C-alpha positions as CSV (number, residue, x, y, z in Angstrom):
1,M,-3.2,26.0,-31.7
2,T,0.7,26.1,-29.8
3,D,2.4,23.3,-29.5
4,L,1.6,23.4,-25.5
5,E,-2.3,23.5,-26.2
6,L,-1.7,20.4,-28.4
7,T,-0.2,18.7,-26.2
8,I,-2.8,19.0,-23.1
9,H,-5.4,18.6,-26.1
10,A,-3.8,15.5,-26.4
11,A,-3.3,14.5,-23.0
12,K,-6.8,15.0,-22.1
13,E,-8.1,13.4,-24.6
14,A,-6.0,9.8,-24.0
15,G,-7.3,10.8,-20.1
16,K,-11.3,10.3,-21.6
17,L,-10.2,7.1,-23.0
18,L,-8.7,5.9,-19.5
19,K,-11.1,7.4,-17.7
20,A,-14.0,5.4,-19.4
21,N,-12.5,1.8,-19.1
22,F,-11.3,1.9,-15.7
23,G,-12.6,-0.6,-13.4
24,L,-13.8,-2.3,-16.7
25,E,-12.2,-5.4,-17.7
26,A,-9.3,-4.7,-19.6
27,A,-7.4,-6.9,-22.6
28,V,-3.9,-8.0,-22.1
29,D,-1.9,-8.0,-24.0
30,E,1.4,-9.3,-22.3
31,A,2.0,-10.3,-18.8
32,T,5.5,-10.7,-16.9
33,H,6.6,-11.3,-13.7
34,H,6.7,-7.8,-12.4
35,D,4.5,-5.9,-15.6
36,I,1.6,-5.8,-17.7
37,K,0.8,-4.5,-21.2
38,L,-2.9,-3.5,-22.1
39,A,-4.5,-3.1,-25.5
40,L,-5.1,0.1,-24.2
41,D,-2.0,1.0,-23.8
42,K,-1.6,0.8,-27.6
43,E,-4.6,2.1,-28.3
44,S,-4.3,5.5,-25.6
45,Q,-0.8,5.7,-27.4
46,K,-2.7,5.3,-31.4
47,L,-4.8,8.1,-30.0
48,I,-2.2,10.7,-28.9
49,E,-0.4,9.8,-32.0
50,D,-3.0,11.0,-34.1
51,I,-3.7,13.7,-32.5
52,L,-0.1,15.2,-31.6
53,L,1.1,14.3,-35.8
54,G,-2.3,15.2,-37.3
55,A,-1.4,19.0,-36.2
56,R,1.9,18.0,-36.8
57,P,3.2,15.6,-39.7
58,G,6.3,16.0,-40.1
59,D,6.8,15.1,-36.2
60,A,8.5,12.2,-34.5
61,L,7.0,10.2,-32.0
62,Y,8.7,8.2,-29.1
63,G,6.5,6.4,-27.3
64,E,6.8,3.0,-24.8
65,E,4.0,1.8,-27.8
66,G,6.8,2.2,-30.2
67,I,8.3,4.9,-32.4
68,G,6.1,7.1,-35.3
69,G,6.0,9.9,-37.1
70,N,9.2,11.4,-39.5
71,Q,12.1,10.0,-37.4
72,D,14.6,12.3,-38.7
73,S,12.5,15.2,-37.4
74,D,14.4,17.3,-35.2
75,R,10.7,17.5,-33.1
76,Q,10.0,14.1,-31.2
77,W,6.9,13.9,-29.2
78,I,8.0,11.4,-25.9
79,V,4.7,10.0,-25.0
80,D,4.0,7.7,-21.9
81,P,0.5,6.7,-22.9
82,I,-0.4,4.7,-19.5
83,D,1.9,6.1,-16.9
84,G,1.0,3.5,-14.1
85,T,-0.3,0.4,-16.1
86,V,-0.1,-2.0,-13.1
87,N,-2.0,0.4,-10.9
88,F,-4.7,0.8,-13.8
89,Y,-5.1,-2.6,-14.3
90,Y,-5.8,-3.2,-10.7
91,G,-8.2,-0.5,-10.4
92,I,-5.8,2.0,-8.2
93,P,-6.7,5.4,-9.1
94,H,-2.8,6.3,-9.3
95,F,-2.2,6.4,-13.6
96,C,-1.4,9.1,-15.5
97,V,-0.7,10.5,-19.4
98,S,2.8,11.9,-19.7
99,I,3.4,13.4,-22.9
100,A,7.0,16.0,-23.6
101,L,8.3,17.6,-26.7
102,R,11.9,17.8,-27.2
103,V,13.3,20.1,-30.1
104,A,16.8,19.5,-30.8
105,G,17.8,17.4,-28.2
106,E,16.1,19.3,-25.3
107,V,12.5,19.3,-23.8
108,V,10.6,21.9,-23.9
109,V,7.5,21.0,-23.1
110,G,5.7,18.8,-20.7
111,V,2.5,18.2,-19.8
112,I,1.2,15.4,-17.4
113,H,-2.8,14.2,-17.0
114,D,-4.4,12.3,-14.0
115,P,-7.9,11.5,-15.5
116,I,-9.1,10.2,-12.4
117,I,-8.4,13.0,-9.8
118,G,-8.5,15.6,-13.3
119,E,-5.1,17.4,-12.3
120,T,-3.3,18.1,-15.2
121,W,0.6,20.1,-14.7
122,T,1.7,21.9,-17.9
123,V,4.7,23.2,-18.7
124,E,6.7,25.5,-20.9
125,K,10.9,25.8,-20.9
126,G,11.4,28.8,-19.6
127,G,8.2,29.0,-18.4
128,V,5.9,29.1,-14.6
129,P,4.9,24.9,-14.3
130,M,1.3,25.2,-13.7
131,L,-1.2,22.8,-11.6
132,D,-4.3,23.2,-13.3
133,G,-3.2,27.1,-14.4
134,K,-1.9,27.5,-11.4
135,P,1.2,28.0,-10.4
136,I,2.9,25.8,-8.2
137,K,6.6,25.1,-6.6
138,V,8.2,22.4,-4.9
139,S,8.7,22.1,-1.4
140,S,10.5,24.1,0.9
141,R,11.8,21.3,3.8
142,T,15.4,21.2,4.1
143,K,16.0,17.9,6.4
144,L,15.2,14.7,5.3
145,A,13.3,14.0,8.8
146,E,10.6,15.8,7.4
147,C,10.7,14.8,4.0
148,A,7.9,12.4,2.4
149,L,10.1,10.3,-1.0
150,F,9.2,7.9,-3.1
151,V,11.7,4.8,-4.4
152,G,11.3,2.8,-7.6
153,C,12.2,-0.6,-7.5
154,G,12.2,-1.1,-11.6
155,K,11.4,-4.6,-13.1
156,D,14.0,-6.6,-13.1
157,E,16.1,-8.4,-10.1
158,E,19.0,-6.0,-10.1
159,A,16.7,-2.8,-10.4
160,L,14.3,-4.5,-7.9
161,T,17.2,-5.4,-5.8
162,T,18.9,-1.8,-5.7
163,G,15.5,-0.5,-4.7
164,L,15.0,-2.1,-2.3
165,E,17.7,-1.6,-0.9
166,R,17.3,2.2,-0.9
167,F,14.1,1.8,0.0
168,R,15.3,0.7,3.7
169,K,18.1,2.6,3.5
170,A,16.2,6.2,3.4
171,S,13.4,4.6,5.8
172,L,15.8,5.1,8.3
173,K,16.0,8.6,7.5
174,A,13.0,10.2,6.2
175,R,9.4,11.0,7.8
176,K,7.5,8.6,4.9
177,M,8.7,6.8,2.0
178,R,5.8,5.7,-0.5
179,M,6.3,3.3,-4.4
180,M,3.3,4.9,-5.8
181,G,3.8,3.1,-9.9
182,S,3.9,6.1,-11.6
183,A,7.3,7.8,-11.7
184,A,5.5,11.0,-13.5
185,L,2.8,11.7,-11.5
186,G,4.8,11.5,-9.0
187,M,7.4,13.8,-10.4
188,A,4.9,16.2,-10.6
189,Y,3.8,15.9,-7.1
190,I,7.6,16.7,-5.9
191,A,6.9,19.8,-8.4
192,S,3.4,20.6,-6.6
193,G,5.8,20.6,-3.1
194,R,3.4,17.3,-2.2
195,L,6.5,15.1,-2.3
196,D,9.9,15.7,-1.5
197,G,12.2,13.3,-3.0
198,Y,12.3,10.4,-5.7
199,I,15.1,7.5,-6.7
200,E,15.0,4.8,-9.0
201,S,17.9,3.2,-10.5
202,R,16.4,1.9,-13.6
203,I,13.2,4.3,-15.5
204,S,12.5,5.0,-18.9
205,L,12.8,8.2,-21.0
206,W,8.9,8.8,-21.6
207,D,8.1,8.1,-17.6
208,I,10.5,10.7,-16.8
209,A,10.5,13.1,-19.7
210,A,8.0,16.1,-18.6
211,G,8.2,15.4,-14.8
212,K,12.4,16.5,-15.4
213,L,11.0,19.7,-16.8
214,L,8.3,19.9,-14.3
215,V,10.0,19.3,-11.2
216,E,13.2,21.4,-12.7
217,A,11.0,24.6,-13.5
218,A,9.1,24.1,-9.9
219,G,13.2,24.8,-8.1
220,G,13.8,21.4,-7.9
221,K,16.8,19.3,-9.0
222,V,16.7,16.3,-11.2
223,V,20.1,14.0,-11.5
224,L,20.1,11.4,-14.9
225,E,22.7,9.3,-15.7
226,P,22.9,6.5,-18.1
227,A,21.6,3.1,-17.4
228,K,23.3,-0.2,-18.7
229,D,20.0,-0.4,-20.4
230,A,20.1,1.7,-24.5
231,D,17.7,4.8,-23.6
232,A,17.4,4.0,-19.7
233,W,18.1,6.4,-16.9
234,S,18.9,6.7,-13.2
235,I,17.0,9.5,-12.0
236,V,17.2,11.0,-8.5
237,A,15.2,14.0,-8.4
238,T,14.0,16.5,-5.2
239,N,13.0,19.6,-4.4
240,G,16.6,20.9,-4.3
241,Q,16.6,21.5,-0.3
242,I,17.2,18.0,0.6
243,P,21.5,16.6,0.2
244,I,21.2,13.8,-2.9
245,E,23.7,11.6,-0.9
246,E,21.4,11.4,1.9
247,I,18.9,9.6,0.5
248,L,21.0,7.4,-2.0
């Protein structure tokens, strides 16, 4: 089984678990003002870890719910077992499983799986990005007034303040603005031409690793800058046609 095939398998198996539990009462491990952690997050990551490291026992895993495997390996799986946990908890069918493989510091495989709609985005470094086996590309829209953008607001006061101000500014120029609740799924939508841009002042690597490779392979542009927190990033992702400065 190739790395891509293994990634797809792990994402879809986790997706089955999430779909089977969607709409049921979920056990909350931790609840903060702007976030929720579910027991299912850990269960989903454990399932993914068992599949990936069972097939590649020498690899490392870095996920939202912790690390695993051989952390000295130059092959690292980057996992978000439920991107959109709050959506999942409230019964909103907009969440996904996101898995990327980074080799020697470079992301070479990305898979984003939406278990409710049943869509799966796949990409390999240097290859053609796919949605359910069909090639995709970003939109060709060049005018911000014709574009649909989404903004993430983060989970702390500074990120929320920045995100809301960016939402206000961009909403005056764009056709439509959205707050999606899943960075990975939103980036998959950009790669598919459904959305045109995404901006967030603080986001974790596991949220965007697969999406970044997907968007760039589909012809878009992603700009990452280190945030104040360890392994957190500021991100602007677009179809590569609209000027970034217009949405900041």
